[in-house]
Rosetta silent file (secondary structure, phi, psi, omega in degrees, C-alpha in Angstrom):
SEQUENCE: MEGFLPAPESAYSICCAIEEALKCKETGEDKVIAFNVSGHGFMDMEGYEEVLGIE
SCORE:     score description
SCORE:     0.000 S_00000001
   1 L     0.000  138.935  179.395   74.964   10.224   82.185 S_00000001
   2 L  -122.916  157.687  176.287   73.494    6.966   83.498 S_00000001
   3 L  -166.438 -173.018  176.596   74.565    3.392   83.232 S_00000001
   4 L  -148.707  155.276  176.072   74.594    0.101   85.084 S_00000001
   5 L  -109.673  108.793 -176.864   77.090   -2.514   86.122 S_00000001
   6 L   -74.680  156.591  172.707   75.779   -5.987   85.292 S_00000001
   7 L   -63.239  151.313 -177.547   76.481   -9.035   87.383 S_00000001
   8 H   -52.728  -42.615 -177.860   79.417  -11.104   86.054 S_00000001
   9 H   -67.774  -29.484  175.382   77.173  -13.860   84.782 S_00000001
  10 H   -74.351  -28.580 -178.947   75.029  -11.337   82.883 S_00000001
  11 H   -61.282  -30.969  179.415   78.113   -9.741   81.339 S_00000001
  12 H   -65.442  -42.075 -178.577   78.647  -12.943   79.305 S_00000001
  13 H   -68.461  -36.354  177.245   75.207  -12.587   77.680 S_00000001
  14 H   -63.881  -44.544  178.293   75.835   -8.957   76.869 S_00000001
  15 H   -61.327  -45.132  179.874   79.191   -9.808   75.252 S_00000001
  16 H   -60.948  -42.664 -178.820   77.587  -12.646   73.258 S_00000001
  17 H   -64.237  -42.429  177.717   74.793  -10.338   72.037 S_00000001
  18 H   -62.883  -44.048 -179.873   77.324   -7.708   70.923 S_00000001
  19 H   -62.044  -42.268  179.601   79.424  -10.336   69.114 S_00000001
  20 H   -64.320  -40.861  177.859   76.296  -11.669   67.372 S_00000001
  21 H   -62.910  -40.357  178.393   75.280   -8.126   66.338 S_00000001
  22 H   -64.171  -40.540  175.749   78.739   -7.494   64.876 S_00000001
  23 H   -61.004  -42.553  179.645   78.504  -10.739   62.866 S_00000001
  24 H   -65.791  -37.030  179.183   75.135   -9.602   61.480 S_00000001
  25 H   -62.752  -39.634 -179.590   76.592   -6.210   60.621 S_00000001
  26 H   -68.714  -41.419 -175.266   79.385   -7.901   58.666 S_00000001
  27 H   -89.612  -16.790 -178.356   77.103  -10.321   56.811 S_00000001
  28 L    84.352    4.653 -178.493   74.119   -8.002   56.380 S_00000001
  29 L   -71.077  134.361  172.279   71.860  -10.561   58.087 S_00000001
  30 L   -90.581  128.701 -176.425   68.740   -9.219   59.821 S_00000001
  31 L  -151.765  141.958  173.444   68.245  -10.893   63.153 S_00000001
  32 L   -90.615  126.150 -178.374   66.425  -10.281   66.393 S_00000001
  33 L  -115.391  116.818  178.300   68.892  -10.716   69.272 S_00000001
  34 L  -112.700  136.588  174.407   67.390  -11.198   72.747 S_00000001
  35 L  -147.074  164.886 -176.118   69.363  -11.540   75.947 S_00000001
  36 L  -117.689  131.954  172.268   68.731  -11.299   79.654 S_00000001
  37 L  -115.321  112.972 -176.519   70.378   -9.113   82.232 S_00000001
  38 L  -134.283  157.073  175.795   69.394  -10.214   85.694 S_00000001
  39 L    70.543  177.030 -178.655   70.680   -9.898   89.215 S_00000001
  40 L  -127.465   -8.804  173.670   73.368   -7.693   90.586 S_00000001
  41 L    81.069   -5.942 -178.466   76.131  -10.143   91.449 S_00000001
  42 L   -58.607  -35.520 -176.946   76.629   -8.990   95.023 S_00000001
  43 L   -74.741  -22.416 -175.467   75.970  -12.468   96.378 S_00000001
  44 L   -93.908  -13.157 -169.885   78.468  -14.008   93.935 S_00000001
  45 H   -62.547  -33.736  177.656   81.402  -11.667   94.326 S_00000001
  46 H   -64.350  -38.995  178.679   83.110  -13.659   97.129 S_00000001
  47 H   -66.423  -42.511  177.775   83.057  -16.741   94.929 S_00000001
  48 H   -62.966  -42.189  178.985   84.513  -14.876   91.963 S_00000001
  49 H   -61.423  -40.128  179.422   87.220  -13.403   94.170 S_00000001
  50 H   -64.707  -47.451 -176.114   88.111  -16.872   95.455 S_00000001
  51 H   -66.843  -40.347 -177.745   88.259  -18.439   92.032 S_00000001
  52 H   -84.486   -7.390  178.271   90.232  -15.560   90.475 S_00000001
  53 L    75.112   28.979 -179.146   92.583  -15.292   93.428 S_00000001
  54 L   -90.822  131.626  179.214   91.647  -11.684   94.195 S_00000001
  55 L  -110.224    0.000    0.000   92.303  -10.484   97.743 S_00000001
């Protein structure tokens, strides 16, 4: 099994795309949903830890 761990900022776009797809499933609307997953987040992790109070 393979997978990937997106950077925190990319995780928001994935969540939004999933939410939009679920709305389309409920309404029956056909829609093309495009989103971007970029970066790995390693450079940002110290900032997230500081803001979230993680030690």
